[in-house]
C-alpha positions in Angstrom: -7.7 -1.0 -8.2 -4.0 0.1 -8.0 -4.9 3.3 -9.8 -7.8 3.9 -7.4 -5.5 3.1 -4.4 -2.8 5.6 -5.4 -5.3 8.3 -6.2 -6.9 7.9 -2.8 -3.5 8.1 -1.2 -2.6 11.3 -3.0 -5.8 13.0 -2.0 -5.6 11.7 1.5 -2.0 13.0 2.0 -2.8 16.3 0.4 -5.9 17.1 2.4 -4.2 15.9 5.6 -1.2 18.2 4.9 -3.2 21.4 4.3 -6.6 21.1 6.1 -6.7 23.4 9.1 -7.4 21.8 12.5 -10.7 23.6 13.1 -12.2 21.7 10.1 -11.2 18.3 11.6 -14.3 17.6 13.5 -16.5 14.5 13.4 -19.5 16.8 13.5 -18.6 17.5 9.8 -20.1 14.9 7.5 -17.3 15.6 5.0 -14.5 15.0 7.5 -16.1 11.9 8.9 -16.5 10.4 5.4 -13.0 11.4 4.4 -11.5 10.0 7.6 -13.3 6.7 7.1 -12.0 6.5 3.5 -8.5 7.2 4.7 -8.7 4.2 7.0 -9.3 1.9 4.0 -6.8 3.6 1.6 -3.6 1.9 2.8 -5.1 -1.6 3.1 -6.4 -1.2 -0.5 -3.0 -0.1 -1.6 -1.3 -3.1 0.1 -3.9 -5.6 -1.1 -3.8 -4.4 -4.7 0.0 -4.6 -4.7 -0.2 -8.2 -3.5 -2.8 -9.0 -6.2 -0.8 -7.5 -9.0 2.5 -9.0 -8.2 1.2 -12.5 -7.4 -1.0 -12.5 -10.5 2.0 -11.8 -12.8 4.2 -14.2 -10.8 1.7 -17.2 -11.0 0.9 -16.4 -14.6 4.3 -17.8 -15.5 3.7 -21.5 -15.2 7.3 -22.5 -14.5 9.2 -23.9 -11.5 10.3 -21.3 -8.9 13.9 -21.4 -9.9 13.1 -20.8 -13.6 10.5 -18.1 -13.1 11.8 -14.7 -14.2 9.4 -13.0 -11.9 11.5 -14.2 -9.0 14.4 -12.0 -10.0 12.0 -9.1 -10.9 10.4 -9.5 -7.5 13.7 -9.3 -5.6 14.7 -6.3 -7.7 11.3 -4.7 -6.9 11.9 -5.4 -3.2 15.3 -3.7 -3.3 14.0 -0.7 -5.2 11.0 -0.1 -2.9 13.1 -0.4 0.2 15.8 1.9 -1.2 13.3 4.5 -2.4 11.5 4.4 1.0 14.7 5.2 2.9 15.8 7.9 0.3 12.5 9.7 0.7 13.3 10.1 4.4 17.0 10.6 4.1 18.1 12.6 7.2 21.0 14.7 5.7 21.4 16.8 2.6 25.2 16.1 2.7 24.7 12.4 1.8 27.6 11.1 4.0 27.7 13.7 6.7 25.5 13.0 9.7 27.0 15.1 12.5 24.1 17.5 12.5 21.3 14.9 12.3 19.1 14.8 15.4 17.6 11.7 17.1 14.2 12.7 15.8 15.6 12.9 12.2 17.1 9.4 12.7 13.7 8.1 13.9 12.0 9.6 10.9 14.6 8.0 8.6 14.0 4.5 10.1 10.2 4.9 10.0 8.7 2.0 8.0 6.4 3.5 5.4 4.1 2.1 2.6 7.0 1.5 0.2 9.0 -0.5 2.8 6.0 -2.6 3.6 5.0 -3.4 0.1 8.7 -4.3 -0.7 8.7 -6.6 2.3 5.4 -8.0 1.3 6.7 -8.9 -2.2 9.7 -10.7 -0.7 7.3 -12.5 1.7 5.1 -13.6 -1.2 8.2 -15.1 -2.9 9.3 -16.9 0.2 5.9 -18.4 0.9 5.5 -19.3 -2.8 8.7 -21.2 -2.6 7.5 -23.0 0.5 4.2 -23.8 -1.2 6.0 -25.3 -4.2 8.6 -27.2 -2.1 6.0 -28.9 0.0 3.3 -29.1 -2.7 0.9 -26.9 -0.8 -1.8 -24.7 -2.2 -1.3 -20.9 -2.3 -4.6 -20.5 -0.5 -3.3 -22.4 2.5 0.2 -20.9 2.7 -0.7 -17.3 2.0 -3.8 -17.7 4.2 -1.8 -19.0 7.2 0.8 -16.2 6.6 -1.9 -13.5 6.6 -3.6 -14.9 9.7 -0.2 -14.9 11.5 0.4 -11.2 10.8 -3.2 -10.2 11.7 -3.4 -12.2 14.9 0.0 -11.4 16.2 -0.8 -7.7 16.0 -2.4 -7.9 19.4 0.9 -9.3 20.8 3.6 -7.3 18.9 2.0 -3.9 19.4 2.2 -4.3 23.2 5.9 -5.0 23.2 8.5 -2.2 23.3 10.8 -3.7 20.7 13.2 -0.8 21.1 14.2 -2.3 24.4 15.4 -5.5 22.7 16.4 -4.5 19.2 18.2 -1.5 17.5 15.8 1.1 16.2 16.3 0.2 12.5 14.9 -3.3 13.2 12.4 -2.4 16.0 10.8 0.0 13.6 9.6 -2.9 11.4 7.8 -4.6 14.3 5.5 -2.0 15.9 4.2 1.6 15.7 6.0 2.7 18.9 8.9 4.0 16.9 6.5 6.2 14.9 6.4 3.6 12.0 3.3 4.1 9.9 3.2 0.6 8.5 5.0 -2.0 10.6 4.8 -5.6 9.2 2.2 -6.4 11.9 -0.6 -6.3 10.7 0.1 -4.7 7.3 1.9 -7.6 5.6 -1.4 -9.5 6.1 -3.2 -7.3 3.5 -0.4 -8.0 0.9 -0.8 -11.7 1.5 -4.6 -11.7 1.3 -4.1 -9.9 -2.0 -1.7 -12.6 -3.0 -4.4 -15.2 -2.5 -6.7 -13.4 -5.0 -3.8 -12.8 -7.4 -2.9 -16.5 -7.5 -6.6 -17.4 -8.0 -6.9 -15.0 -10.9 -3.8 -16.3 -12.6 -5.0 -19.9 -12.3 -8.5 -19.1 -13.5 -8.1 -16.9 -16.7 -11.1 -14.7 -17.4 -12.8 -15.6 -14.2 -13.0 -11.9 -13.3 -15.4 -11.4 -16.2 -18.0 -13.8 -14.7 -20.8 -12.4 -12.5 -20.4 -15.3 -10.0 -16.8 -14.1 -9.3 -18.1 -10.6 -8.5 -20.8 -12.1 -6.3 -18.2 -14.2 -4.6 -16.1 -11.2 -3.7 -19.1 -9.3 -2.5 -20.2 -12.2 -0.3 -16.7 -12.6 1.1 -16.7 -8.9 2.0 -20.1 -9.3 3.7 -18.8 -12.3 5.5 -15.9 -10.3 7.0 -18.3 -7.6 7.9 -20.6 -10.0 9.8 -17.5 -11.5 11.5 -16.6 -8.0 12.7 -20.1 -7.6 14.2 -19.8 -11.0 15.9 -16.5 -9.9 17.4 -18.2 -6.7 18.7 -21.0 -8.8 20.2 -18.7 -11.2 21.9 -16.5 -8.4 23.3 -19.5 -6.5 24.6 -20.9 -9.5 26.4 -17.6 -10.9 27.7 -15.6 -7.7 28.5 -18.1 -4.9 28.4 -16.4 -3.1 25.6 -18.1 0.1 24.5 -15.5 1.5 22.0 -14.3 -0.7 19.2 -12.6 1.6 16.7 -9.1 0.9 18.0 -9.7 -2.8 18.6 -7.3 -4.8 16.4 -9.4 -7.8 15.3 -12.4 -5.6 14.6 -10.4 -3.2 12.5 -8.8 -5.9 10.4 -12.1 -7.6 9.7 -13.8 -4.3 8.8 -10.9 -3.4 6.5 -11.1 -6.8 4.8 -14.8 -6.3 4.4 -14.4 -3.0 2.7 -11.6 -4.3 0.4 -13.5 -7.3 -0.9 -16.8 -5.4 -1.4 -14.9 -2.7 -3.3 -13.1 -5.3 -5.4 -16.4 -7.0 -6.1 -17.8 -3.6 -7.3 -14.8 -3.1 -9.5 -15.1 -6.6 -11.1 -18.8 -5.8 -11.9 -17.6 -2.7 -13.7 -15.0 -4.8 -15.6 -17.8 -7.0 -16.9 -19.5 -4.1 -18.6 -16.5 -1.9 -19.5 -14.7 -3.5 -22.4 -11.7 -1.1 -22.4 -10.2 0.6 -19.5 -9.2 4.3 -20.2 -5.5 4.5 -21.0 -4.8 7.1 -18.3 -6.1 4.7 -15.7 -3.8 2.0 -16.9 -0.9 4.4 -16.8 -1.7 5.5 -13.3 -1.8 1.9 -12.2 1.5 1.2 -13.9 3.4 4.1 -12.4 2.2 3.8 -8.8 5.7 3.9 -7.4 6.7 7.0 -9.3 3.4 8.8 -8.4 3.8 7.8 -4.7 7.4 9.1 -4.6 6.8 12.3 -6.5 3.7 13.4 -4.5 5.5 12.7 -1.2 8.4 15.0 -2.3 5.9 17.7 -3.4 4.0 17.6 -0.2 6.7 16.8 2.4 9.9 17.6 0.7 13.2 15.8 1.2 16.6 16.4 2.6 17.4 18.4 -0.5 14.2 20.4 -1.3 11.3 21.7 0.8 7.8 20.5 0.3 4.6 22.7 0.1 3.5 21.3 3.4 6.3 23.4 5.0 4.7 26.6 3.8 1.0 26.0 4.5 0.9 23.2 7.2 -2.7 22.7 8.2 -3.7 26.3 7.3 -6.1 26.0 4.4 -9.9 25.8 4.5 -12.0 23.0 3.2 -12.4 24.3 -0.4 -8.7 25.2 -0.7 -7.6 21.8 0.6 -9.9 20.0 -1.9 -8.7 22.1 -4.8 -5.1 21.4 -3.8 -5.9 17.6 -3.8 -7.5 17.9 -7.3 -4.6 19.9 -8.6 -2.0 17.4 -7.4 -4.0 14.4 -8.8 -4.2 16.2 -12.2 -0.5 16.9 -12.0 0.2 13.2 -11.5 -2.0 12.3 -14.4 -0.2 14.8 -16.7 3.2 13.5 -15.4 2.5 9.8 -16.3 1.0 10.8 -19.6 4.1 12.8 -20.5 6.4 10.0 -19.4 4.5 7.4 -21.4 4.6 9.6 -24.5 8.3 10.3 -24.2 9.6 7.2 -22.6 11.9 6.2 -25.5 13.5 9.7 -25.4 13.8 9.7 -21.6 15.3 6.2 -21.7 18.0 7.3 -24.1 18.8 10.4 -21.9 18.8 8.5 -18.6 20.5 5.3 -19.8 22.7 6.4 -22.8 25.1 3.5 -22.5 22.4 0.9 -22.4 20.8 2.5 -25.5 24.1 2.2 -27.4 24.5 -1.4 -26.4 20.9 -2.3 -27.5 21.6 -0.6 -30.9 24.8 -2.5 -31.4 
């Protein structure tokens, strides 16, 4: 799932970067399908991150203060936050900001996928500590947390937080500062993933049972039915005609798609005894793939990206070929790193290598 999520994200960013505006019409079946898939890509990415981290965290059956995954989780949180800000660093001079414009500062403080996943991991740790402290189930604590971030979205998105907080903090709370993934509602998807991750850790091998796959599918269908009920109630009570931007409807539909897709993946897992090695590698190196493909497409403060040379100028075929080429490049990159990781480790961390030898 993590591999699928990052591949979808790479192709989504690539096509969005290069595809000319005249091809972006809902009269096109391709564009409509692609746009719909894009709407599910980020939630799948957040959800999968929550599943993976919580699964590994709960797999260690030790008290919170003795679990090594706590330290690793905090380290992961710091790395993700730092990487997220470095990718949007506003100045190539590192400590010289006299020529940085207000727009560049806004871009720097934008909360992106890496920031959100980092925050989500920290949130999982905090809620796991609360669950252990008060002897509560993960389902209850993570479920309440997810519901809070989903339901409060209707409230937080209608408040101009920049009027009350500095931009670096306001950017975490709503999209008005151009943030792509503020904590409302996106943290909710990480926490829903944490519920599944905890369940998988406490029920080893359950994912190989057909009843588990059926349970995921039924859960997804349940969320889909709930979204239809929301539409019906809104239509009757408020006369709504357009629902695509309605918060509760969007959340329920995304959760529906996520669980149905996970159910489908678990069915595949029943019949496939060995996952291809390249898929495992892509799933393991999601952070690196995310960071490198962002730099290739959008550049950074130090190097330009390809999006600066052909911004929304390619036709449909060229855009698809660009996405395929970048995905293949990411595959080759993780394959190369995996085959040469011992050599790369010695070159990047020579002092650590000497200590380990001694």
